[in-house]
ZATI-98906 format. One record per atom (N, C-alpha, C): residue in three letters; x, y, z. Coordinates in steps of 0.05 Angstrom, whole numbers, padded with zeros to 5 digits, always signed. Layout:
ALAXYZ...
// end
This chain:
MET+03211+01889+02192MET+03239+01882+02195MET+03245+01856+02180LYS+03265+01857+02162LYS+03272+01833+02147LYS+03287+01814+02165ALA+03280+01788+02163ALA+03294+01768+02179ALA+03324+01768+02173ARG+03339+01765+02194ARG+03368+01765+02191ARG+03379+01737+02187VAL+03362+01718+02187VAL+03369+01690+02180VAL+03351+01682+02157THR+03360+01663+02141THR+03345+01655+02117THR+03329+01630+02120HIS+03338+01611+02137HIS+03324+01586+02140HIS+03336+01570+02162LEU+03322+01549+02170LEU+03333+01529+02189LEU+03351+01510+02175ARG+03376+01507+02184ARG+03394+01489+02172ARG+03393+01461+02184HIS+03398+01459+02210HIS+03398+01433+02223HIS+03394+01436+02253VAL+03386+01413+02265VAL+03384+01411+02294VAL+03402+01389+02303ASP+03417+01393+02325ASP+03437+01374+02334ASP+03430+01365+02363VAL+03431+01339+02368VAL+03425+01329+02394VAL+03447+01311+02404ALA+03448+01307+02430ALA+03467+01288+02441ALA+03451+01268+02459VAL+03459+01243+02458VAL+03445+01222+02473VAL+03463+01200+02483PRO+03456+01187+02505PRO+03471+01163+02513PRO+03467+01139+02495ASN+03443+01136+02485ASN+03435+01113+02469ASN+03443+01118+02440TYR+03468+01124+02435TYR+03477+01134+02409TYR+03474+01114+02386GLU+03484+01091+02390GLU+03484+01071+02368GLU+03456+01065+02359ASP+03438+01061+02378ASP+03411+01054+02371ASP+03397+01077+02357LEU+03402+01102+02365LEU+03389+01125+02353LEU+03400+01130+02325VAL+03425+01126+02321VAL+03437+01129+02294VAL+03424+01108+02275GLU+03421+01084+02285GLU+03408+01064+02268GLU+03379+01071+02262PHE+03365+01082+02282PHE+03337+01089+02278PHE+03333+01111+02257TYR+03348+01133+02259TYR+03344+01155+02241TYR+03356+01149+02213GLY+03377+01133+02212GLY+03388+01125+02186GLY+03374+01102+02174GLY+03355+01090+02188GLY+03340+01067+02178GLY+03311+01074+02175VAL+03295+01067+02195VAL+03266+01068+02193VAL+03256+01097+02189TRP+03270+01117+02201TRP+03260+01145+02198TRP+03265+01156+02170GLY+03286+01146+02156GLY+03290+01153+02128GLY+03310+01175+02122LEU+03328+01181+02141LEU+03349+01201+02135LEU+03373+01186+02123THR+03391+01202+02111THR+03415+01191+02097THR+03440+01198+02113LYS+03455+01178+02122LYS+03480+01183+02136LYS+03500+01194+02115VAL+03511+01217+02121VAL+03530+01230+02102VAL+03558+01233+02112ASP+03561+01233+02138ASP+03588+01238+02149ASP+03587+01229+02178GLY+03611+01226+02190GLY+03611+01219+02218GLY+03639+01210+02226ASP+03643+01209+02252ASP+03668+01201+02264ASP+03660+01185+02289THR+03679+01179+02305THR+03673+01165+02329THR+03655+01182+02347GLY+03631+01173+02352GLY+03614+01186+02370GLY+03598+01209+02359VAL+03598+01214+02333VAL+03581+01235+02321VAL+03573+01227+02293THR+03548+01230+02285THR+03538+01223+02259THR+03521+01245+02248PHE+03525+01252+02222PHE+03510+01273+02208PHE+03491+01260+02188PHE+03466+01270+02188PHE+03446+01259+02170PHE+03435+01281+02151ALA+03432+01274+02126ALA+03420+01292+02106ALA+03392+01282+02099ALA+03377+01299+02085ALA+03351+01291+02073ALA+03355+01291+02043GLU+03345+01270+02030GLU+03349+01267+02001GLU+03339+01290+01985GLY+03319+01304+01995GLY+03307+01326+01979GLY+03318+01353+01986SER+03339+01355+02003SER+03349+01380+02012SER+03378+01385+02004PRO+03385+01410+01996PRO+03413+01416+01989PRO+03431+01420+02014GLU+03419+01419+02038GLU+03435+01423+02062GLU+03454+01399+02066GLN+03478+01404+02074GLN+03497+01383+02079GLN+03487+01363+02099PHE+03474+01373+02120PHE+03461+01355+02139PHE+03439+01371+02152ILE+03418+01357+02161ILE+03395+01370+02175ILE+03392+01361+02203TYR+03406+01339+02211TYR+03404+01328+02238TYR+03430+01315+02245ARG+03439+01320+02270ARG+03464+01309+02279ARG+03460+01296+02306ILE+03472+01272+02309ILE+03470+01258+02335ILE+03498+01254+02345ARG+03502+01261+02370ARG+03528+01259+02384ARG+03525+01241+02408LYS+03545+01225+02414LYS+03545+01208+02437LYS+03553+01224+02462ALA+03537+01223+02483ALA+03544+01237+02508ALA+03532+01223+02532ALA+03541+01230+02555ALA+03531+01217+02579ALA+03503+01225+02586GLU+03495+01250+02578GLU+03468+01260+02584GLU+03454+01268+02558LYS+03429+01264+02557LYS+03412+01272+02534LYS+03409+01303+02535ARG+03415+01316+02512ARG+03414+01345+02511ARG+03410+01355+02482LEU+03401+01379+02480LEU+03401+01394+02454LEU+03429+01406+02451ASP+03443+01399+02430ASP+03469+01411+02425ASP+03467+01439+02414LEU+03453+01441+02391LEU+03449+01467+02380LEU+03427+01467+02358VAL+03418+01492+02352VAL+03400+01497+02330VAL+03414+01515+02311ALA+03416+01508+02285ALA+03431+01523+02266ALA+03413+01536+02245PHE+03417+01562+02240PHE+03403+01576+02219PHE+03422+01586+02198GLY+03413+01590+02173GLY+03429+01601+02152GLY+03427+01631+02151ALA+03447+01644+02139ALA+03447+01673+02134ALA+03453+01677+02104GLU+03447+01701+02095GLU+03450+01707+02066GLU+03479+01705+02057ASP+03497+01717+02072ASP+03525+01716+02064ASP+03542+01723+02088ALA+03569+01723+02084ALA+03587+01728+02106ALA+03583+01756+02119ALA+03577+01775+02102ALA+03572+01802+02112ALA+03548+01802+02131ALA+03527+01787+02125ALA+03504+01785+02142ALA+03511+01771+02168VAL+03528+01751+02167VAL+03538+01738+02191VAL+03552+01757+02209ASP+03571+01772+02197ASP+03587+01791+02213ASP+03570+01813+02225SER+03550+01823+02209SER+03533+01845+02219SER+03516+01835+02242LEU+03505+01811+02240LEU+03489+01800+02262LEU+03506+01796+02287ALA+03531+01785+02283ALA+03549+01780+02306ALA+03556+01806+02320ALA+03561+01827+02304ALA+03568+01853+02316ALA+03545+01865+02332ASP+03521+01862+02322ASP+03497+01873+02336ASP+03491+01857+02362LEU+03494+01830+02360LEU+03489+01814+02384LEU+03510+01820+02405ALA+03536+01824+02397ALA+03557+01830+02416ALA+03551+01857+02429ALA+03542+01877+02414ALA+03536+01903+02424ALA+03513+01902+02445ASP+03496+01883+02441ASP+03473+01879+02459ASP+03480+01862+02484GLY+03505+01853+02485GLY+03513+01837+02508GLY+03507+01808+02507VAL+03499+01798+02483VAL+03494+01769+02481VAL+03520+01753+02484ARG+03518+01732+02499ARG+03542+01715+02504ARG+03547+01697+02481PHE+03572+01696+02472PHE+03580+01680+02449PHE+03592+01653+02458ALA+03587+01633+02441ALA+03601+01607+02445ALA+03625+01605+02427SER+03624+01619+02404SER+03647+01620+02386SER+03645+01646+02369GLU+03667+01656+02361GLU+03668+01680+02345GLU+03665+01673+02315PRO+03657+01692+02298PRO+03654+01686+02269PRO+03680+01675+02258GLY+03678+01654+02242GLY+03701+01642+02230GLY+03693+01618+02213LYS+03713+01603+02204LYS+03708+01580+02187LYS+03696+01557+02203LEU+03675+01545+02192LEU+03663+01523+02206LEU+03678+01497+02200GLN+03678+01479+02218GLN+03692+01453+02215GLN+03673+01430+02210THR+03648+01435+02206THR+03628+01414+02201THR+03625+01410+02171PRO+03612+01388+02162PRO+03610+01382+02134PRO+03599+01405+02118GLY+03612+01411+02095GLY+03604+01433+02078GLY+03618+01459+02085GLY+03633+01459+02107GLY+03648+01484+02115GLY+03629+01507+02120GLY+03637+01530+02109GLY+03621+01554+02112GLY+03633+01573+02133TYR+03619+01594+02138TYR+03628+01616+02156TYR+03606+01622+02176GLY+03612+01621+02201GLY+03591+01626+02221GLY+03601+01629+02249PHE+03582+01631+02267PHE+03589+01635+02296PHE+03566+01623+02312ARG+03571+01619+02338ARG+03552+01608+02357ARG+03548+01627+02381PHE+03524+01628+02390PHE+03518+01644+02414PHE+03496+01630+02430PHE+03491+01641+02454PHE+03471+01630+02471PHE+03446+01648+02471ASP+03423+01636+02468ASP+03398+01652+02469ASP+03392+01658+02498PRO+03371+01673+02505PRO+03367+01682+02533PRO+03364+01660+02553GLU+03357+01635+02544GLU+03354+01613+02563GLU+03377+01593+02562GLY+03398+01600+02547GLY+03422+01583+02547GLY+03425+01563+02525ARG+03407+01562+02506ARG+03410+01544+02483ARG+03432+01554+02465THR+03448+01536+02453THR+03468+01544+02434THR+03456+01547+02406ILE+03459+01570+02394ILE+03449+01576+02367ILE+03472+01582+02349GLU+03471+01571+02325GLU+03491+01577+02304GLU+03478+01591+02281VAL+03492+01611+02270VAL+03484+01624+02245VAL+03508+01623+02226SER+03502+01614+02201SER+03524+01610+02182SER+03516+01617+02154SER+03536+01621+02137SER+03532+01625+02108SER+03553+01610+02093ASP+03550+01609+02067ASP+03570+01598+02049ASP+03577+01569+02054VAL+03557+01554+02064VAL+03560+01525+02067VAL+03556+01512+02040ALA+03574+01495+02032ALA+03571+01481+02006ALA+03546+01464+02005GLU+03532+01465+01983GLU+03508+01448+01980GLU+03516+01420+01972ARG+03499+01401+01979ARG+03503+01373+01971ARG+03483+01367+01948PRO+03489+01346+01932PRO+03470+01338+01911PRO+03444+01329+01924TYR+03422+01336+01912TYR+03395+01328+01922TYR+03377+01323+01898ARG+03354+01313+01904ARG+03336+01305+01882ARG+03307+01308+01890GLU+03289+01309+01871GLU+03261+01309+01877GLU+03252+01281+01883LEU+03239+01278+01906LEU+03230+01251+01914LEU+03207+01242+01896ASP+03205+01216+01892ASP+03184+01204+01876ASP+03158+01203+01892PRO+03136+01203+01878PRO+03110+01198+01892PRO+03111+01173+01908ARG+03100+01174+01933ARG+03099+01152+01952ARG+03126+01145+01964GLU+03147+01160+01958GLU+03173+01156+01971GLU+03172+01169+01999SER+03169+01153+02019SER+03161+01163+02046SER+03185+01168+02064ILE+03203+01185+02054ILE+03226+01193+02071ILE+03226+01223+02072PRO+03240+01235+02091PRO+03240+01265+02093PRO+03252+01279+02069VAL+03238+01300+02061VAL+03248+01318+02039VAL+03268+01337+02051ALA+03262+01347+02075ALA+03278+01368+02088ALA+03271+01370+02117ILE+03285+01386+02132ILE+03277+01394+02159ILE+03258+01418+02155ASN+03236+01418+02170ASN+03217+01440+02166ASN+03217+01460+02189HIS+03216+01451+02214HIS+03216+01470+02236HIS+03225+01456+02262VAL+03232+01473+02281VAL+03240+01464+02308VAL+03223+01479+02328VAL+03214+01465+02349VAL+03198+01477+02370VAL+03214+01475+02396LEU+03217+01497+02410LEU+03232+01499+02435LEU+03212+01504+02458THR+03216+01491+02481THR+03200+01495+02504THR+03214+01516+02522SER+03199+01536+02531SER+03211+01558+02546SER+03197+01563+02572LYS+03212+01571+02593LYS+03200+01579+02618LYS+03191+01608+02617ASP+03201+01623+02598ASP+03193+01652+02595ASP+03188+01657+02565ARG+03165+01648+02556ARG+03160+01649+02527ARG+03160+01677+02516GLN+03149+01696+02531GLN+03148+01723+02522GLN+03176+01735+02516ALA+03194+01731+02535ALA+03221+01741+02532ALA+03236+01726+02509THR+03232+01700+02507THR+03246+01685+02486THR+03235+01692+02459GLN+03209+01695+02456GLN+03198+01704+02431GLN+03209+01731+02423ALA+03210+01750+02442ALA+03220+01777+02437ALA+03249+01776+02427PHE+03265+01758+02438PHE+03293+01756+02430PHE+03295+01748+02400TYR+03281+01727+02393TYR+03283+01718+02365TYR+03270+01738+02346ALA+03250+01752+02354ALA+03238+01772+02337ALA+03256+01797+02335ASP+03265+01807+02357ASP+03280+01832+02357ASP+03309+01829+02348LYS+03322+01807+02355LYS+03350+01804+02348LYS+03355+01789+02322LEU+03338+01770+02315LEU+03342+01754+02291LEU+03321+01761+02269GLY+03302+01777+02276GLY+03283+01786+02256GLY+03261+01767+02248PHE+03256+01747+02265PHE+03234+01728+02260PHE+03207+01743+02262GLU+03189+01736+02244GLU+03162+01748+02244GLU+03142+01728+02256MET+03124+01737+02273MET+03103+01719+02283MET+03083+01714+02261SER+03077+01689+02256SER+03057+01681+02237SER+03030+01678+02250ASP+03029+01663+02272ASP+03004+01657+02286ASP+03011+01648+02314TRP+02990+01642+02330TRP+02995+01631+02356TRP+02971+01614+02365ILE+02977+01596+02384ILE+02956+01583+02399ILE+02961+01591+02428PRO+02943+01585+02447PRO+02946+01596+02474PRO+02972+01591+02487PHE+02987+01570+02480PHE+03012+01564+02494PHE+03036+01563+02476MET+03033+01572+02450MET+03056+01570+02432MET+03054+01592+02411GLY+03077+01604+02404GLY+03079+01623+02383GLY+03094+01612+02359PHE+03085+01618+02334PHE+03097+01607+02310PHE+03111+01630+02295PHE+03136+01626+02287PHE+03152+01647+02275PHE+03165+01638+02249ARG+03167+01657+02230ARG+03178+01651+02204ARG+03202+01669+02198CYS+03220+01659+02181CYS+03242+01675+02171CYS+03243+01674+02141ASN+03223+01660+02129ASN+03220+01659+02099ASN+03191+01654+02094THR+03184+01642+02072THR+03155+01638+02065THR+03143+01615+02081ASN+03159+01598+02093ASN+03148+01576+02109ASN+03133+01587+02133HIS+03109+01577+02138HIS+03093+01588+02160HIS+03108+01590+02186HIS+03123+01570+02193HIS+03141+01572+02216HIS+03165+01554+02213SER+03188+01565+02217SER+03213+01550+02220SER+03220+01546+02249LEU+03208+01563+02266LEU+03213+01563+02295LEU+03187+01567+02309ALA+03183+01552+02331ALA+03160+01558+02349ALA+03170+01556+02377ILE+03158+01572+02395ILE+03165+01573+02423ILE+03140+01566+02439SER+03143+01546+02456SER+03121+01535+02472SER+03126+01541+02502ASP+03104+01545+02516ASP+03105+01548+02545ASP+03115+01521+02558GLY+03128+01523+02580GLY+03136+01498+02594GLY+03146+01505+02622ASP+03149+01484+02638ASP+03161+01487+02665ASP+03191+01485+02665VAL+03202+01476+02642VAL+03231+01473+02639VAL+03239+01483+02612VAL+03265+01488+02609VAL+03276+01495+02583VAL+03287+01470+02570THR+03275+01463+02547THR+03283+01438+02534THR+03275+01438+02504LEU+03284+01418+02490LEU+03275+01415+02462LEU+03247+01403+02463ASN+03228+01415+02448ASN+03201+01404+02446ASN+03200+01383+02424HIS+03205+01391+02399HIS+03206+01371+02377HIS+03219+01383+02352VAL+03226+01365+02335VAL+03237+01371+02309VAL+03219+01360+02287ALA+03212+01376+02267ALA+03193+01368+02246ALA+03208+01363+02220PHE+03204+01339+02209PHE+03216+01332+02184PHE+03194+01331+02163GLU+03198+01347+02141GLU+03178+01349+02120GLU+03179+01325+02101VAL+03156+01315+02095VAL+03154+01294+02074VAL+03138+01304+02051ARG+03137+01289+02029ARG+03127+01298+02004ARG+03097+01305+02005GLY+03081+01291+02020GLY+03052+01295+02021GLY+03040+01278+02042ILE+03013+01279+02043ILE+02998+01263+02064ILE+03002+01234+02060ASP+03001+01224+02036ASP+03005+01195+02031ASP+03033+01186+02041GLU+03053+01202+02035GLU+03080+01196+02044GLU+03082+01197+02074MET+03068+01216+02087MET+03068+01218+02116MET+03057+01192+02128MET+03034+01183+02118MET+03022+01159+02129MET+03038+01134+02123ARG+03051+01132+02100ARG+03068+01109+02094ARG+03092+01109+02112GLY+03104+01133+02117GLY+03127+01134+02135GLY+03119+01127+02163ALA+03096+01137+02172ALA+03086+01131+02199ALA+03081+01101+02201GLY+03070+01089+02180GLY+03064+01060+02181GLY+03090+01044+02184ARG+03111+01053+02171ARG+03137+01039+02173ARG+03148+01042+02202VAL+03145+01066+02214VAL+03155+01070+02241VAL+03138+01053+02261LEU+03112+01053+02257LEU+03095+01037+02274LEU+03102+01007+02273LYS+03107+00997+02249LYS+03114+00969+02246LYS+03140+00962+02259ASP+03159+00981+02258ASP+03185+00977+02270ASP+03182+00974+02300GLY+03166+00990+02313GLY+03159+00986+02341GLY+03176+01000+02362ARG+03199+01011+02354ARG+03217+01024+02373ARG+03207+01052+02382ALA+03195+01066+02364ALA+03184+01093+02370ALA+03155+01091+02378LYS+03147+01108+02396LYS+03120+01107+02406LYS+03105+01132+02397VAL+03079+01129+02390VAL+03063+01151+02381VAL+03059+01171+02403MET+03065+01197+02398MET+03057+01218+02416MET+03030+01229+02408MET+03026+01235+02383MET+03001+01246+02374MET+02999+01244+02343GLY+02976+01237+02333GLY+02972+01236+02304GLY+02957+01211+02296PRO+02949+01211+02270PRO+02953+01232+02250PRO+02932+01254+02254GLY+02938+01278+02243GLY+02920+01300+02245GLY+02928+01323+02228ARG+02913+01345+02229ARG+02920+01369+02215ARG+02917+01393+02234HIS+02938+01409+02237HIS+02937+01432+02254HIS+02921+01455+02240SER+02911+01473+02257SER+02899+01497+02247SER+02921+01517+02241ALA+02938+01524+02260ALA+02960+01542+02255ALA+02981+01528+02237GLY+02985+01539+02214GLY+03003+01527+02195GLY+02990+01508+02175ASP+02966+01498+02182ASP+02950+01481+02164ASP+02964+01456+02156ASN+02985+01448+02171ASN+03000+01424+02163ASN+02989+01399+02176THR+02994+01377+02162THR+02987+01350+02173THR+03011+01342+02191PHE+03005+01323+02209PHE+03026+01316+02229PHE+03023+01288+02238TYR+03045+01276+02247TYR+03046+01251+02261TYR+03071+01252+02279TYR+03067+01253+02305TYR+03089+01256+02324TYR+03096+01230+02337PHE+03122+01225+02340PHE+03132+01201+02353PHE+03153+01208+02374PHE+03154+01192+02396PHE+03176+01192+02414PHE+03197+01173+02402ASP+03220+01182+02396ASP+03241+01164+02385ASP+03251+01147+02408PRO+03269+01128+02402PRO+03278+01109+02423PRO+03292+01122+02447GLU+03301+01148+02444GLU+03313+01162+02466GLU+03294+01182+02480GLY+03269+01183+02471GLY+03250+01200+02483GLY+03247+01228+02471ASN+03264+01234+02451ASN+03260+01259+02436ASN+03235+01256+02418VAL+03221+01279+02413VAL+03198+01279+02396VAL+03206+01288+02368SER+03199+01271+02349SER+03203+01277+02321SER+03177+01275+02306GLU+03173+01293+02287GLU+03148+01295+02272GLU+03152+01291+02242TYR+03134+01276+02230TYR+03131+01277+02201TYR+03109+01298+02196THR+03114+01316+02177THR+03095+01336+02171THR+03094+01341+02141ALA+03071+01351+02131ALA+03067+01356+02102ALA+03048+01380+02099GLU+03049+01392+02076GLU+03031+01413+02068GLU+03031+01437+02087VAL+03055+01445+02097VAL+03056+01468+02114VAL+03050+01493+02098GLU+03033+01510+02110GLU+03024+01535+02096GLU+03048+01552+02089GLN+03046+01565+02065GLN+03067+01584+02056GLN+03055+01612+02056ILE+03070+01631+02067ILE+03062+01659+02068ILE+03078+01674+02047LEU+03065+01679+02025LEU+03079+01691+02002LEU+03079+01722+02002ASP+03060+01734+02017ASP+03058+01763+02018ASP+03056+01772+02047ASP+03078+01782+02058ASP+03077+01790+02086ASP+03056+01812+02091ASN+03053+01830+02072ASN+03035+01852+02076ASN+03006+01844+02077ALA+03000+01820+02066ALA+02972+01811+02065ALA+02966+01792+02088TRP+02986+01787+02105TRP+02983+01767+02127TRP+02979+01781+02154THR+02959+01773+02168THR+02954+01782+02195THR+02955+01759+02215PRO+02974+01759+02233PRO+02975+01738+02253PRO+02949+01736+02270ARG+02941+01712+02277ARG+02917+01709+02293ARG+02920+01685+02311GLU+02902+01683+02331GLU+02901+01660+02348GLU+02886+01637+02335HIS+02897+01613+02338HIS+02884+01589+02328HIS+02877+01571+02352PRO+02858+01553+02349PRO+02853+01533+02370PRO+02874+01512+02370PRO+02883+01503+02393PRO+02904+01483+02395PRO+02892+01455+02390THR+02881+01451+02366THR+02866+01426+02361THR+02876+01413+02336ASP+02867+01388+02333ASP+02870+01374+02308ASP+02845+01379+02292MET+02847+01391+02268MET+02824+01398+02253MET+02809+01374+02241TRP+02822+01351+02240TRP+02808+01327+02231TRP+02793+01313+02253GLY+02802+01318+02278GLY+02790+01304+02300GLY+02799+01275+02303THR+02822+01268+02291THR+02832+01240+02291THR+02855+01236+02311ALA+02869+01258+02318ALA+02893+01255+02334ALA+02887+01257+02363ALA+02903+01243+02379ALA+02900+01245+02408ALA+02927+01238+02421MET+02934+01251+02443MET+02956+01243+02459MET+02948+01219+02475PRO+02966+01201+02483PRO+02959+01178+02499PRO+02944+01187+02524GLY+02921+01175+02529GLY+02906+01181+02553GLY+02888+01205+02550ARG+02887+01217+02526ARG+02871+01241+02523ARG+02853+01238+02498PRO+02829+01248+02499PRO+02812+01247+02476PRO+02821+01265+02454ALA+02815+01259+02429ALA+02822+01277+02407ALA+02806+01303+02410ALA+02819+01325+02402ALA+02806+01351+02403ALA+02801+01361+02375GLY+02777+01359+02366GLY+02770+01368+02339GLY+02763+01398+02338PRO+02754+01408+02315PRO+02748+01436+02312PRO+02729+01447+02333GLY+02710+01430+02343GLY+02691+01440+02362GLY+02698+01432+02391GLY+02722+01420+02394GLY+02729+01410+02420GLY+02742+01431+02438PRO+02755+01423+02459PRO+02767+01442+02478PRO+02787+01461+02464GLY+02788+01485+02474GLY+02807+01504+02463GLY+02798+01516+02436GLY+02772+01519+02432GLY+02762+01530+02407GLY+02771+01559+02403PRO+02764+01570+02379PRO+02772+01597+02372PRO+02763+01618+02393ALA+02779+01638+02396ALA+02772+01660+02414ALA+02781+01686+02402ALA+02767+01708+02407ALA+02775+01734+02396ALA+02797+01745+02413VAL+02820+01749+02401VAL+02843+01759+02416VAL+02854+01784+02402ALA+02859+01805+02417ALA+02869+01829+02405ALA+02899+01833+02412ASN+02912+01848+02396ASN+02940+01856+02401ASN+02958+01832+02402LEU+02976+01831+02422LEU+02996+01809+02423LEU+02983+01784+02435PRO+02995+01761+02429PRO+02984+01736+02439PRO+02987+01733+02469PRO+02968+01722+02483PRO+02971+01718+02512PRO+02990+01695+02517VAL+03002+01696+02541VAL+03020+01674+02549VAL+03007+01662+02574ARG+02999+01637+02572ARG+02987+01624+02595ARG+03008+01616+02615ALA+03000+01612+02640ALA+03018+01602+02660ALA+03026+01573+02652ALA+03052+01568+02654ALA+03062+01541+02647ALA+03051+01521+02666ARG+03043+01498+02655ARG+03032+01476+02671ARG+03047+01450+02666PRO+03053+01435+02687PRO+03065+01409+02682PRO+03046+01391+02666ASP+03058+01375+02649ASP+03041+01358+02631ASP+03048+01329+02637ASP+03031+01316+02652ASP+03037+01289+02660ASP+03035+01269+02637ALA+03025+01278+02614ALA+03024+01260+02590ALA+03052+01258+02577LEU+03070+01276+02584LEU+03097+01275+02573LEU+03115+01258+02589PRO+03135+01245+02576PRO+03154+01229+02591PRO+03172+01247+02608VAL+03185+01234+02628VAL+03202+01249+02646VAL+03223+01265+02631ARG+03234+01254+02609ARG+03255+01268+02595ARG+03246+01294+02584MET+03220+01297+02577MET+03210+01322+02567MET+03202+01341+02589ARG+03203+01332+02614ARG+03196+01349+02637ARG+03221+01355+02653THR+03244+01351+02641THR+03270+01355+02655THR+03286+01377+02641GLU+03297+01395+02657GLU+03313+01417+02646GLU+03336+01406+02629ASP+03340+01417+02606ASP+03362+01409+02588ASP+03389+01414+02602PRO+03406+01393+02605PRO+03432+01397+02619PRO+03452+01412+02602GLY+03446+01417+02577GLY+03465+01431+02559GLY+03463+01461+02559LEU+03445+01472+02575LEU+03442+01501+02575LEU+03467+01515+02584TRP+03475+01536+02569TRP+03499+01552+02575TRP+03525+01536+02573VAL+03523+01512+02561VAL+03547+01496+02557VAL+03549+01489+02527ALA+03568+01501+02513ALA+03570+01496+02484ALA+03578+01468+02479PRO+03567+01455+02458PRO+03575+01428+02451PRO+03604+01427+02442PRO+03618+01405+02445PRO+03646+01403+02437PRO+03651+01402+02407VAL+03630+01396+02392VAL+03632+01394+02362VAL+03613+01414+02350
// end
């Protein structure tokens, strides 16, 4: 089945600590402020034609506002909207002209756990450029990971309704693609429904380390895990808790799947293949460490969700924005 979306456009969040977070992402993290009004700011990546890849809105509670995907054209938007409506999916807005930077045509709906999802086409592109070697700012948004209380059902929705293909999995997370990128979306087990993290792609490993060094020196963001290299996706990573407790990742060298027919999804160990990364209070898990490879047939298993005391309270709290469309 061909994916009915083409790529991840942007991820939007709302936070009480608005001014500080806007300064963080527009400063030390390396995004470019492109638009905004009172209480909302849009950020682009210098290497991406997307009008914006991240949006921050001021709100009383921290929440995920929405995840936005692109579609091939207006006909594809209308076709998807008609099929979702026929399947009883609840809409947040009907197909129409978008009022966000770049305009375009799209609609919003709720996924099975209440997250607001947008699908759009015909959004005007912004000027972009190839980043220079050692320029340690994001090239683009690469993927978003969502935490689910019912991973099996959530994965089935994105596969069956939006046409995402499973690329690989680890015991507690499935990785899904809608283009050649190994994963633009991943779904993780959890005790609550919430945003897991957003991954920002940088030019390469050197740029990832330089960017991480800048963030470490700044001191406002705390390391969650890194540096390391994943097995699933083969990408390098460095995860940080931003000043509001959201997890953002610098990543590079994400695997590209150029031939769907030659690709077979498989289970990977949930480890850092370098053996250098560790979550606070936990030892690094290298290739021979806990969670090593296992022979798995058919569909990926879904483990029972477990509370993770290594995560901050904000990541163990149900997102208050479920089934409530953002005002912007």
